[in-house]
C-alpha positions as CSV (number, residue, x, y, z in Angstrom):
1,M,93.1,120.7,90.5
2,M,96.1,118.6,91.5
3,L,97.9,118.8,88.2
4,M,99.9,122.0,88.8
5,T,103.1,120.2,89.9
6,K,105.9,119.8,87.4
7,K,106.5,116.2,88.4
8,L,104.0,113.4,88.9
9,K,103.7,112.3,92.5
10,L,104.0,108.5,92.2
11,N,102.1,105.9,94.2
12,P,100.9,102.4,93.2
13,N,97.6,103.7,91.7
14,V,99.4,106.3,89.6
15,S,101.8,103.6,88.4
16,Y,98.8,101.5,87.3
17,V,97.5,104.4,85.3
18,L,100.9,104.9,83.7
19,G,100.7,101.2,82.5
20,L,97.3,101.9,81.0
21,Y,98.4,105.1,79.5
22,Q,101.4,103.4,77.9
23,C,98.9,101.3,76.0
24,S,96.3,104.0,75.4
25,P,94.8,104.6,72.0
26,D,96.4,107.5,70.0
27,K,98.5,108.3,73.1
28,E,95.6,110.1,74.7
29,V,94.6,109.5,78.3
30,G,92.2,106.7,77.9
31,I,91.4,103.1,77.5
32,V,89.3,100.9,75.2
33,T,88.2,97.7,77.0
34,Q,85.4,95.1,77.3
35,S,86.0,95.0,81.1
36,E,83.4,97.0,83.2
37,D,85.7,96.6,86.2
38,L,88.6,98.3,84.3
39,V,86.2,101.1,83.2
40,Q,85.2,101.7,86.8
41,K,88.7,101.5,88.2
42,F,90.2,103.8,85.5
43,T,87.4,106.4,86.0
44,K,87.8,106.3,89.8
45,L,91.6,106.7,89.5
46,L,91.3,109.7,87.2
47,I,89.0,111.4,89.7
48,D,90.7,110.4,92.9
49,E,94.4,110.6,91.9
50,F,94.4,113.4,89.3
51,G,91.4,115.5,90.2
52,V,89.8,115.1,86.8
53,A,86.2,116.4,87.0
54,P,83.7,113.6,86.3
55,N,82.1,115.7,83.5
56,K,85.6,115.8,81.7
57,I,85.6,112.0,81.4
58,L,84.0,110.8,78.2
59,L,82.5,107.4,77.9
60,S,81.4,105.8,74.6
61,E,80.3,102.3,73.7
62,D,80.9,100.5,70.4
63,G,79.5,97.0,70.6
64,K,81.1,95.1,73.5
65,E,83.9,97.7,73.9
66,T,83.8,100.8,76.1
67,K,86.1,103.8,75.4
68,V,87.0,106.0,78.4
69,M,88.9,109.2,77.5
70,T,89.8,112.5,79.1
71,Y,91.5,115.2,77.1
72,N,93.8,117.0,79.5
73,S,97.1,118.3,78.2
74,S,98.6,118.9,81.6
75,L,97.9,115.3,82.7
76,K,99.2,114.0,79.4
77,K,102.4,116.0,79.9
78,L,102.9,114.6,83.4
79,L,102.3,111.0,82.3
80,N,104.7,111.4,79.4
81,G,107.4,112.8,81.7
82,A,107.0,109.8,84.0
83,L,107.2,107.3,81.1
84,E,110.5,108.9,80.0
85,R,111.9,107.9,83.4
86,K,110.2,104.5,83.7
87,L,113.4,102.4,83.6
88,K,114.6,104.3,86.6
89,I,111.2,104.4,88.4
90,F,110.3,100.8,88.0
91,K,113.7,99.1,88.5
92,W,112.6,97.1,91.7
93,K,110.0,94.4,92.1
94,N,107.5,96.3,94.3
95,A,104.0,97.7,94.3
96,Y,104.9,100.5,92.0
97,S,106.4,98.3,89.2
98,G,103.8,95.6,89.8
99,N,101.0,98.0,89.3
100,Y,102.7,99.5,86.1
101,V,103.0,96.0,84.6
102,A,99.5,95.1,85.7
103,G,98.2,98.2,83.9
104,L,100.0,97.0,80.7
105,F,98.5,93.6,81.1
106,D,95.0,94.7,82.0
107,S,95.0,97.0,78.9
108,N,96.7,94.9,76.2
109,G,97.3,91.5,77.8
110,G,95.6,88.2,77.1
111,A,96.1,84.5,76.6
112,D,96.0,82.1,73.7
113,S,97.3,78.7,72.8
114,Q,100.9,80.1,73.0
115,G,100.4,81.4,76.5
116,L,100.1,84.8,78.2
117,Y,101.0,87.9,76.2
118,I,100.9,91.7,75.9
119,R,100.1,93.2,72.5
120,G,102.2,96.0,71.2
121,L,104.8,95.9,74.0
122,V,107.4,98.6,73.4
123,E,111.1,97.8,73.6
124,S,111.7,99.8,76.8
125,D,108.9,97.8,78.5
126,E,110.5,94.5,77.3
127,M,113.8,95.8,78.8
128,L,112.0,96.8,82.1
129,L,110.5,93.3,82.4
130,E,113.8,91.7,81.6
131,R,115.4,93.7,84.4
132,L,112.7,92.5,86.7
133,G,113.4,88.8,85.8
134,I,110.4,88.4,83.5
135,H,111.4,87.1,80.1
136,T,109.5,87.7,76.9
137,F,109.8,86.7,73.2
138,K,108.0,88.4,70.3
139,K,105.8,86.7,67.9
140,G,103.9,88.9,65.5
141,G,102.6,91.9,67.5
142,K,102.5,90.0,70.7
143,S,105.2,89.6,73.4
144,Y,104.8,86.2,75.1
145,F,106.1,85.3,78.5
146,L,108.7,82.6,78.9
147,N,108.3,82.4,82.7
148,Q,104.5,83.0,83.0
149,G,104.5,82.1,86.7
150,A,106.9,84.9,87.4
151,L,104.5,87.4,85.7
152,V,101.4,86.0,87.4
153,S,103.0,86.1,90.9
154,F,104.3,89.6,90.3
155,I,101.1,91.2,89.2
156,M,98.4,89.0,90.7
157,E,97.5,91.3,93.6
158,Y,97.3,94.4,91.3
159,S,95.7,93.1,88.1
160,L,92.0,92.9,87.5
161,R,92.5,89.9,85.3
162,F,93.8,87.4,87.9
């Protein structure tokens, strides 16, 4: 298993998983989604990037939603460590930060009459986006984008939703 290192070896795929993990239910390594593409991508990344055995990935369906979870304390510790450093890691507009933001959007993003948003965006992610030139405003539990074009062009090639 690849998880024996003290620090997470970052690449764009790992950055995407970090974005998903930031939005994960109960801060476990997992997703809840209606997107079959996201289920497949997340499962593949767990296996390919982190060496998670396929039998350690739990899938359950509830109506239209699929929940994909893996309970791995070593992986969780590595992801938490990387998230503590995210403002340093994702300070440039590149494939790493683009994939991280795409993970946030693919997990908790959407669109309504107000525009594009991410539900439950934490303050450090709002700051990260601001530093990258992507401006948000909060309304209820959603953070909307003032310059939606900047968001779309930044994550378009990494997100499953565009």
